[in-house]
Structure formats: C-alpha cells, structure tokens
C-alpha positions as protocol buffer text, in pm:
chain_id: "A"
residue {
  index: 1
  type: MET
  ca { x: 1846 y: 579 z: -947 }
}
residue {
  index: 2
  type: ASN
  ca { x: 1540 y: 542 z: -725 }
}
residue {
  index: 3
  type: LYS
  ca { x: 1574 y: 417 z: -371 }
}
residue {
  index: 4
  type: LEU
  ca { x: 1283 y: 261 z: -186 }
}
residue {
  index: 5
  type: LEU
  ca { x: 1193 y: 297 z: 179 }
}
residue {
  index: 6
  type: ILE
  ca { x: 892 y: 125 z: 330 }
}
residue {
  index: 7
  type: PHE
  ca { x: 759 y: 222 z: 672 }
}
residue {
  index: 8
  type: ARG
  ca { x: 500 y: -29 z: 792 }
}
residue {
  index: 9
  type: THR
  ca { x: 206 y: 44 z: 1011 }
}
residue {
  index: 10
  type: SER
  ca { x: -60 y: -207 z: 1105 }
}
residue {
  index: 11
  type: GLN
  ca { x: -271 y: -152 z: 792 }
}
residue {
  index: 12
  type: LEU
  ca { x: -77 y: 83 z: 566 }
}
residue {
  index: 13
  type: ALA
  ca { x: 254 y: 88 z: 383 }
}
residue {
  index: 14
  type: LEU
  ca { x: 386 y: 438 z: 340 }
}
residue {
  index: 15
  type: SER
  ca { x: 650 y: 458 z: 76 }
}
residue {
  index: 16
  type: ALA
  ca { x: 891 y: 711 z: -52 }
}
residue {
  index: 17
  type: GLY
  ca { x: 1146 y: 725 z: -326 }
}
residue {
  index: 18
  type: MET
  ca { x: 1399 y: 984 z: -433 }
}
residue {
  index: 19
  type: ASP
  ca { x: 1377 y: 1184 z: -751 }
}
residue {
  index: 20
  type: ASP
  ca { x: 1683 y: 1282 z: -957 }
}
residue {
  index: 21
  type: ASN
  ca { x: 1747 y: 1578 z: -724 }
}
residue {
  index: 22
  type: GLY
  ca { x: 1750 y: 1362 z: -411 }
}
residue {
  index: 23
  type: THR
  ca { x: 1408 y: 1489 z: -301 }
}
residue {
  index: 24
  type: MET
  ca { x: 1180 y: 1242 z: -125 }
}
residue {
  index: 25
  type: THR
  ca { x: 864 y: 1164 z: -323 }
}
residue {
  index: 26
  type: GLU
  ca { x: 558 y: 960 z: -233 }
}
residue {
  index: 27
  type: GLN
  ca { x: 443 y: 679 z: -463 }
}
residue {
  index: 28
  type: ARG
  ca { x: 73 y: 754 z: -527 }
}
residue {
  index: 29
  type: ASN
  ca { x: -19 y: 663 z: -882 }
}
residue {
  index: 30
  type: GLY
  ca { x: 196 y: 362 z: -957 }
}
residue {
  index: 31
  type: HIS
  ca { x: 138 y: -9 z: -938 }
}
residue {
  index: 32
  type: TRP
  ca { x: 166 y: -193 z: -605 }
}
residue {
  index: 33
  type: LYS
  ca { x: 262 y: -561 z: -567 }
}
residue {
  index: 34
  type: CYS
  ca { x: 141 y: -799 z: -297 }
}
residue {
  index: 35
  type: LEU
  ca { x: 444 y: -939 z: -118 }
}
residue {
  index: 36
  type: SER
  ca { x: 255 y: -1259 z: -33 }
}
residue {
  index: 37
  type: CYS
  ca { x: 126 y: -1373 z: -372 }
}
residue {
  index: 38
  type: GLY
  ca { x: 256 y: -1128 z: -634 }
}
residue {
  index: 39
  type: HIS
  ca { x: -83 y: -978 z: -728 }
}
residue {
  index: 40
  type: VAL
  ca { x: -37 y: -631 z: -879 }
}
residue {
  index: 41
  type: TYR
  ca { x: -282 y: -350 z: -802 }
}
residue {
  index: 42
  type: ASP
  ca { x: -310 y: -123 z: -1106 }
}
residue {
  index: 43
  type: PRO
  ca { x: -476 y: 208 z: -1017 }
}
residue {
  index: 44
  type: GLY
  ca { x: -574 y: 255 z: -1382 }
}
residue {
  index: 45
  type: LEU
  ca { x: -794 y: -54 z: -1357 }
}
residue {
  index: 46
  type: GLY
  ca { x: -900 y: -20 z: -994 }
}
residue {
  index: 47
  type: ALA
  ca { x: -1067 y: -323 z: -841 }
}
residue {
  index: 48
  type: PRO
  ca { x: -1426 y: -327 z: -971 }
}
residue {
  index: 49
  type: GLU
  ca { x: -1494 y: -660 z: -798 }
}
residue {
  index: 50
  type: ASP
  ca { x: -1436 y: -474 z: -468 }
}
residue {
  index: 51
  type: GLY
  ca { x: -1619 y: -156 z: -571 }
}
residue {
  index: 52
  type: ILE
  ca { x: -1292 y: 32 z: -634 }
}
residue {
  index: 53
  type: ALA
  ca { x: -1326 y: 260 z: -938 }
}
residue {
  index: 54
  type: PRO
  ca { x: -1058 y: 285 z: -1208 }
}
residue {
  index: 55
  type: GLY
  ca { x: -820 y: 571 z: -1132 }
}
residue {
  index: 56
  type: THR
  ca { x: -812 y: 509 z: -755 }
}
residue {
  index: 57
  type: PRO
  ca { x: -456 y: 546 z: -619 }
}
residue {
  index: 58
  type: PHE
  ca { x: -339 y: 275 z: -381 }
}
residue {
  index: 59
  type: ALA
  ca { x: -316 y: 531 z: -98 }
}
residue {
  index: 60
  type: ASP
  ca { x: -689 y: 600 z: -137 }
}
residue {
  index: 61
  type: LEU
  ca { x: -799 y: 236 z: -98 }
}
residue {
  index: 62
  type: PRO
  ca { x: -1004 y: 175 z: 219 }
}
residue {
  index: 63
  type: ALA
  ca { x: -800 y: 75 z: 525 }
}
residue {
  index: 64
  type: GLY
  ca { x: -974 y: -263 z: 533 }
}
residue {
  index: 65
  type: TRP
  ca { x: -907 y: -346 z: 167 }
}
residue {
  index: 66
  type: THR
  ca { x: -736 y: -680 z: 115 }
}
residue {
  index: 67
  type: CYS
  ca { x: -559 y: -852 z: -174 }
}
residue {
  index: 68
  type: PRO
  ca { x: -822 y: -1009 z: -401 }
}
residue {
  index: 69
  type: GLU
  ca { x: -593 y: -1308 z: -464 }
}
residue {
  index: 70
  type: CYS
  ca { x: -472 y: -1408 z: -116 }
}
residue {
  index: 71
  type: GLY
  ca { x: -659 y: -1186 z: 130 }
}
residue {
  index: 72
  type: THR
  ca { x: -354 y: -1021 z: 289 }
}
residue {
  index: 73
  type: HIS
  ca { x: -392 y: -665 z: 422 }
}
residue {
  index: 74
  type: LYS
  ca { x: -284 y: -362 z: 223 }
}
residue {
  index: 75
  type: GLY
  ca { x: 20 y: -313 z: 447 }
}
residue {
  index: 76
  type: ASN
  ca { x: 175 y: -616 z: 278 }
}
residue {
  index: 77
  type: PHE
  ca { x: 198 y: -439 z: -60 }
}
residue {
  index: 78
  type: ALA
  ca { x: 505 y: -257 z: -193 }
}
residue {
  index: 79
  type: PRO
  ca { x: 525 y: -2 z: -473 }
}
residue {
  index: 80
  type: ILE
  ca { x: 669 y: -100 z: -809 }
}
residue {
  index: 81
  type: TYR
  ca { x: 884 y: 185 z: -935 }
}
residue {
  index: 82
  type: GLY
  ca { x: 940 y: 250 z: -1303 }
}
residue {
  index: 83
  type: ASN
  ca { x: 586 y: 180 z: -1422 }
}
C-alpha cells in the first residue's frame, strides 16, 4: 500500500511514497492533479500550449508554471499514485 506525504514550499510540492519494501520513493513520472480545479498534468502529453514538451516530468516544469485551467501555482498539485 502506498502512503503519500506532501511537503509544501512556496512554489513546489515535493512528494514521496513508499515502495513495497518501505523505501521512500519520489513521484517523478506520474500524473499530478490540481487541488483547486482537478486538472490533471500528464507528463506523456506535456503542455504544448505552454511550450512544455511531451515527456516532461512534473518536477521539471518551470517554477513559474501554473495550472492551464485555473492559474494556480504548481505547489497546489498533488501526485496521483497508481497511474
């Protein structure tokens, strides 16, 4: 069972889960959901409208990137585990 921890900074959500051995792992390649409006960032699609190429992990998005739906900062996103 995965557990989720979110540590918030002003512009970045750092997340970690636990693998089956209880080792902490960072969520880099999964989907992230905006906690304000529900928009899901899919790294496989990127965000071409913002100049973000497909294959860009959420952690590699620019610090000033905002949700394309509601404009909230990237620190208001949480990882979706199991995708």
